[in-house]
C-alpha positions as CSV (number, residue, x, y, z in Angstrom):
1,M,0.0,0.0,0.0
2,E,2.5,2.6,-1.2
3,G,1.8,6.1,-0.1
4,V,-0.6,5.0,2.6
5,S,0.2,5.2,6.3
6,V,-0.3,1.8,7.9
7,R,-1.6,1.5,11.4
8,K,0.2,-1.0,13.6
9,I,-2.5,-3.2,15.1
10,K,-1.5,-5.6,17.8
11,K,-4.8,-6.3,19.5
12,K,-8.2,-6.6,17.9
13,L,-11.6,-6.8,19.4
14,C,-14.5,-8.7,18.0
15,F,-18.1,-7.9,18.9
16,L,-20.2,-11.0,18.3
17,W,-22.0,-13.6,20.2
18,S,-24.6,-15.0,17.7
19,K,-25.4,-18.6,18.7
20,F,-27.6,-19.4,15.7
21,W,-27.2,-18.7,12.0
22,K,-28.7,-19.8,8.7
23,S,-25.5,-20.3,6.6
24,V,-22.2,-22.2,7.2
25,A,-20.6,-19.2,5.5
26,F,-20.7,-17.3,8.8
27,V,-18.8,-20.1,10.6
28,N,-16.2,-20.4,7.8
29,A,-15.7,-16.6,7.8
30,A,-15.3,-16.5,11.6
31,F,-12.7,-19.2,11.5
32,H,-10.9,-17.5,8.6
33,L,-10.8,-14.2,10.5
34,G,-9.3,-15.9,13.6
35,E,-6.7,-17.7,11.4
36,L,-5.8,-14.4,9.7
37,L,-5.3,-12.6,13.0
38,G,-3.1,-15.4,14.1
39,K,-1.0,-15.4,10.9
40,R,-0.6,-11.6,11.1
41,K,0.5,-11.9,14.8
42,I,-2.5,-10.0,16.1
43,D,-3.8,-10.8,19.5
44,L,-7.5,-11.0,20.4
45,V,-9.6,-9.3,23.1
46,Y,-13.2,-10.3,23.2
47,G,-16.3,-10.6,25.4
48,G,-15.1,-13.8,27.0
49,V,-17.8,-16.2,25.8
50,R,-17.1,-19.4,23.9
51,L,-20.4,-19.8,22.1
52,G,-21.3,-19.1,18.5
53,L,-19.2,-17.2,16.1
54,I,-17.0,-15.7,18.8
55,G,-16.0,-19.2,19.8
56,C,-14.8,-19.8,16.2
57,V,-12.7,-16.7,16.1
58,S,-11.1,-17.1,19.6
59,T,-10.4,-20.8,19.0
60,A,-8.6,-20.1,15.7
61,V,-6.6,-17.3,17.2
62,A,-5.5,-19.5,20.1
63,Q,-4.5,-22.3,17.7
64,H,-2.1,-19.9,16.0
65,Q,-0.4,-19.3,19.4
66,R,-1.6,-15.7,19.8
67,Q,-2.8,-14.3,23.1
68,V,-6.6,-14.3,23.7
69,L,-8.1,-12.3,26.5
70,G,-11.7,-12.4,27.5
71,I,-13.4,-9.4,29.3
72,I,-16.5,-10.9,30.9
73,P,-19.1,-9.8,33.5
74,S,-19.1,-12.0,36.5
75,A,-22.9,-12.6,36.0
76,F,-22.1,-14.5,32.7
77,T,-19.7,-16.9,34.5
78,K,-22.3,-18.4,36.8
79,N,-23.8,-21.8,36.0
80,N,-21.5,-22.0,33.0
81,L,-23.9,-19.9,31.0
82,V,-21.6,-18.9,28.2
83,G,-18.9,-21.6,28.2
84,E,-15.3,-21.2,29.3
85,T,-13.2,-18.3,28.1
86,C,-10.6,-19.2,25.5
87,G,-7.3,-17.9,27.0
88,K,-7.0,-15.5,29.9
89,E,-9.9,-13.8,31.6
90,I,-10.7,-10.6,33.3
91,K,-13.9,-10.6,35.3
92,I,-15.7,-7.3,35.8
93,A,-19.0,-6.2,37.2
94,T,-20.9,-4.5,34.4
95,M,-21.3,-4.4,30.6
96,H,-20.3,-0.7,30.5
97,E,-17.2,-1.4,32.5
98,R,-16.3,-4.2,30.0
99,L,-16.6,-1.8,27.1
100,L,-14.4,0.8,28.8
101,I,-11.7,-1.7,29.4
102,M,-11.8,-3.1,25.9
103,M,-11.5,0.5,24.5
104,E,-8.4,1.0,26.6
105,L,-6.7,-2.3,25.6
106,L,-7.4,-2.4,21.9
107,D,-6.0,-1.0,18.7
108,A,-9.0,-1.8,16.4
109,F,-12.6,-3.1,16.6
110,I,-14.3,-5.7,14.4
111,A,-18.0,-6.7,14.4
112,L,-19.2,-9.9,12.7
113,P,-22.9,-10.7,12.2
114,G,-24.8,-10.7,15.5
115,G,-27.9,-9.4,17.3
116,F,-28.8,-6.5,19.5
117,G,-25.8,-6.8,21.8
118,T,-23.4,-6.7,18.8
119,L,-25.2,-3.7,17.3
120,E,-25.3,-1.9,20.6
121,E,-21.6,-2.2,21.3
122,L,-20.8,-1.4,17.6
123,F,-22.7,1.9,17.7
124,Q,-21.4,2.7,21.1
125,M,-17.8,2.5,19.8
126,I,-18.8,4.6,16.7
127,S,-20.5,7.2,18.9
128,W,-17.4,7.4,21.2
129,A,-15.2,7.9,18.2
130,Q,-17.5,10.7,16.9
131,L,-17.1,12.4,20.3
132,N,-13.3,12.0,20.1
133,I,-13.3,9.6,23.1
134,H,-11.1,7.3,21.1
135,N,-9.6,7.3,17.6
136,K,-9.4,3.6,16.8
137,P,-10.7,2.1,13.6
138,I,-14.0,0.2,13.6
139,G,-15.1,-2.3,11.0
140,V,-17.8,-4.7,10.1
141,L,-17.2,-8.0,8.3
142,N,-20.1,-8.1,5.9
143,I,-20.5,-11.8,5.4
144,N,-23.2,-12.8,2.8
145,G,-24.3,-9.2,2.7
146,F,-25.5,-9.4,6.4
147,F,-24.8,-5.7,7.0
148,N,-26.1,-4.4,3.6
149,S,-29.3,-3.0,5.1
150,L,-27.5,-1.5,8.0
151,L,-25.0,0.2,5.8
152,S,-27.8,1.5,3.5
153,F,-29.6,2.9,6.6
154,V,-26.4,4.7,7.7
155,D,-25.9,6.1,4.2
156,H,-29.6,7.2,4.2
157,A,-29.0,9.0,7.5
158,V,-26.0,10.8,5.8
159,E,-28.3,11.8,2.9
160,Q,-30.8,13.2,5.3
161,K,-28.1,15.2,7.1
162,F,-28.4,13.3,10.4
163,I,-24.9,11.9,10.1
164,T,-22.0,13.9,8.7
165,Q,-19.7,12.7,5.9
166,R,-16.8,12.8,8.4
167,A,-18.7,10.7,10.9
168,R,-19.7,8.2,8.2
169,K,-16.0,7.5,7.5
170,I,-15.7,6.0,11.1
171,L,-17.5,2.9,10.1
172,I,-15.5,0.7,7.8
173,S,-16.8,-2.4,6.0
174,A,-15.5,-5.2,3.8
175,T,-16.7,-8.6,2.6
176,T,-13.5,-10.5,3.4
177,A,-11.3,-10.6,6.5
178,D,-8.2,-9.8,4.5
179,E,-9.7,-6.6,3.0
180,L,-11.1,-5.5,6.3
181,V,-7.8,-5.8,8.2
182,D,-6.0,-3.9,5.5
183,K,-8.6,-1.1,5.7
184,L,-8.3,-1.0,9.4
185,Q,-4.6,-0.7,9.2
186,A,-4.8,2.1,6.6
187,F,-7.5,4.0,8.6
188,Q,-6.9,7.7,9.2
189,F,-9.0,9.3,11.9
190,E,-10.6,12.6,11.1
191,P,-11.7,14.3,14.4
192,N,-14.5,16.8,14.4
193,P,-12.8,20.2,15.1
194,A,-15.7,21.3,17.2
195,L,-15.3,18.2,19.5
196,S,-11.5,17.8,19.4
197,K,-11.0,20.0,22.4
198,L,-13.2,17.8,24.7
199,K,-11.3,16.0,27.4
200,W,-12.7,12.6,28.3
201,S,-9.9,11.2,30.6
202,P,-11.6,9.2,33.4
203,S,-11.0,10.5,36.9
204,S,-8.7,8.7,39.2
205,S,-11.7,7.6,41.4
206,Q,-13.2,5.9,38.3
207,K,-9.9,4.1,37.5
208,E,-9.7,2.7,41.0
209,K,-13.0,1.0,40.6
210,L,-11.8,-1.2,37.7
211,D,-10.7,-4.7,38.8
212,L,-8.1,-5.7,36.2
213,T,-7.1,-8.9,38.0
214,L,-6.5,-11.8,35.5
215,R,-8.5,-14.9,36.3
216,L,-6.7,-17.9,34.7
């Protein structure tokens, strides 16, 4: 990619927990993404569950001898609700706390097909980038056109002037894992000048509440 600044990505986050799907293409794409991250020596931070597509990604990354870290609310670990975490584990109290820790640890974010939880966290990260809380690339892996309608909606919101062209660039999409990772690495963040002066550093009291103890 001559002439393009390449972002160094060491840790990637995946937002996904879909347990059911209609096509084996979703499973194959999830495994391929995990294999690609492993081959490119990119570690994985994820929601700590081992079900569905996220189980495919985390297993493939671990098989390539890369680090896998799960950030999981303690409520999920009771009664083996979501399966064992693949790799190391950080147990935290709330979903919001999990997202904050992930944002601090990661270099880029990826969403695969999923449900309301996936979409909520995806748009939370986009909103935070728009507010200049972070400047990390965010992408969706558009397997079998899963995100076509969502991307069309976002483009419609741009046409109706509810989303700016600058903000639209925050959300990256690709149909293959290779293309998506390349786009994430080449991403150049364009902050909104009106919001760039905002300071979002958490207070020391908030930091003290975070329990970052690794549970092996």
